C-alpha positions as CSV (number, residue, x, y, z in Angstrom):
1,M,51.1,-157.2,-36.0
2,A,48.0,-155.3,-36.9
3,L,44.6,-156.4,-35.7
4,S,42.4,-157.5,-38.6
5,K,40.6,-160.8,-38.0
6,I,38.2,-161.1,-35.1
7,L,36.3,-164.3,-34.0
8,Y,33.2,-163.0,-32.3
9,V,31.3,-165.4,-30.1
10,E,27.8,-164.2,-29.0
11,D,24.5,-166.1,-28.7
12,E,22.1,-163.1,-29.0
13,P,21.3,-162.3,-32.7
14,D,20.5,-158.6,-32.0
15,I,23.8,-158.1,-30.3
16,Q,25.6,-160.0,-33.0
17,T,24.2,-157.7,-35.7
18,V,25.1,-154.5,-33.8
19,A,28.6,-155.6,-33.1
20,R,29.2,-156.9,-36.6
21,L,28.1,-153.6,-38.1
22,S,30.2,-151.7,-35.6
23,L,33.4,-153.8,-36.0
24,E,33.2,-154.3,-39.8
25,S,31.8,-150.9,-40.9
26,L,33.5,-148.6,-38.4
27,G,36.5,-150.8,-37.4
28,G,37.3,-152.2,-40.8
29,F,37.8,-155.7,-39.2
30,T,37.1,-159.0,-40.8
31,L,34.6,-160.9,-38.6
32,E,33.7,-164.5,-38.1
33,V,30.6,-164.6,-36.0
34,C,29.8,-167.7,-33.9
35,S,26.6,-168.3,-31.9
36,S,28.0,-170.8,-29.4
37,G,31.2,-172.1,-27.9
38,E,30.9,-175.3,-29.9
39,E,30.7,-173.3,-33.1
40,A,33.7,-171.2,-32.1
41,L,35.8,-174.4,-31.5
42,A,34.8,-175.6,-35.0
43,K,35.4,-172.4,-36.9
44,A,38.3,-170.7,-35.1
45,P,41.2,-173.0,-36.3
46,L,40.1,-172.5,-39.9
47,F,39.5,-168.7,-39.5
48,G,42.8,-168.1,-37.7
49,P,41.7,-165.0,-35.7
50,D,44.1,-162.3,-34.4
51,L,41.7,-161.8,-31.5
52,I,38.7,-163.5,-30.0
53,L,35.7,-161.5,-28.6
54,L,33.9,-163.9,-26.3
55,D,30.5,-163.5,-24.6
56,V,30.6,-164.8,-21.0
57,M,27.0,-165.9,-20.5
58,M,25.9,-168.4,-23.2
59,P,23.7,-171.5,-23.1
60,G,25.6,-174.7,-23.2
61,M,29.3,-173.9,-23.1
62,D,29.8,-170.5,-21.4
63,G,32.6,-168.1,-22.2
64,P,35.2,-169.3,-19.6
65,T,34.7,-172.9,-20.6
66,T,35.0,-171.9,-24.3
67,L,38.2,-170.1,-23.5
68,Q,39.6,-173.1,-21.8
69,R,38.7,-175.3,-24.8
70,L,40.2,-172.8,-27.3
71,R,43.4,-172.8,-25.3
72,E,43.7,-176.6,-25.9
73,V,44.0,-176.0,-29.7
74,P,47.7,-175.4,-30.5
75,S,47.0,-172.8,-33.2
76,L,44.7,-170.8,-30.8
77,A,46.6,-171.2,-27.5
78,A,48.2,-167.7,-27.7
79,V,45.3,-165.8,-29.4
80,P,44.3,-162.9,-27.2
81,V,40.7,-163.0,-25.8
82,I,38.5,-160.2,-24.7
83,F,35.4,-161.1,-22.7
84,M,32.1,-159.2,-23.2
85,T,29.8,-159.3,-20.3
86,A,27.0,-157.4,-18.4
87,K,28.6,-158.6,-15.2
88,A,31.5,-156.3,-14.8
89,Q,32.1,-155.8,-11.1
90,P,35.9,-155.3,-10.3
91,Q,36.2,-158.8,-8.8
92,E,34.6,-160.4,-11.8
93,I,36.9,-158.5,-14.2
94,Q,39.8,-159.6,-12.1
95,H,38.6,-163.2,-12.3
96,F,38.3,-163.0,-16.1
97,K,41.8,-161.7,-16.4
98,E,43.0,-164.5,-14.2
99,L,41.4,-166.9,-16.6
100,G,43.6,-165.4,-19.3
101,A,41.5,-162.6,-20.8
102,L,43.3,-159.6,-22.2
103,G,40.4,-157.4,-21.1
104,V,36.7,-157.1,-20.5
105,I,34.2,-155.0,-22.4
106,T,30.9,-154.2,-20.6
107,K,27.6,-154.8,-22.2
108,P,25.6,-153.0,-23.3
109,F,28.5,-151.5,-25.3
110,D,28.5,-148.3,-27.3
111,P,28.5,-149.4,-31.0
112,M,30.3,-146.2,-32.0
113,A,33.0,-146.8,-29.4
114,L,33.4,-150.6,-29.7
115,P,36.1,-150.7,-32.4
116,S,38.3,-148.2,-30.6
117,E,37.7,-150.0,-27.3
118,V,38.7,-153.3,-28.9
119,R,41.8,-151.7,-30.5
120,A,42.8,-150.0,-27.2
121,I,42.7,-153.4,-25.3
122,W,44.6,-155.0,-28.2
123,E,47.3,-152.4,-28.1
124,S,47.6,-152.7,-24.3
125,R,49.0,-156.3,-24.6
126,G,52.4,-154.9,-25.7
127,A,52.7,-152.8,-22.6
């Protein structure tokens, strides 16, 4: 299955804008941007994403809690998730993978490289 629809959950408007431009313009992906875990839970079932890009540090419901709640929705239980975080120590990356993340992208990310980084992690799931 080709990757086309990405649900992107990020509370920072500036980062949202850069990632949206990068993923839509360079990556050719269809994006649904959410500013919170609550918004992601509301929009994700209707959007039907192939992949979820999830910020770790968010006010209210953080990334790991959002992931846990998304996993409770039958149509989203198997959708791959990539965490995006500024905290990317090896033990933290390991922890996120134990939570069920397919991979971790470090912030600040390179907008020119983001689409290929997302695609590489997406393709690694078949390995």
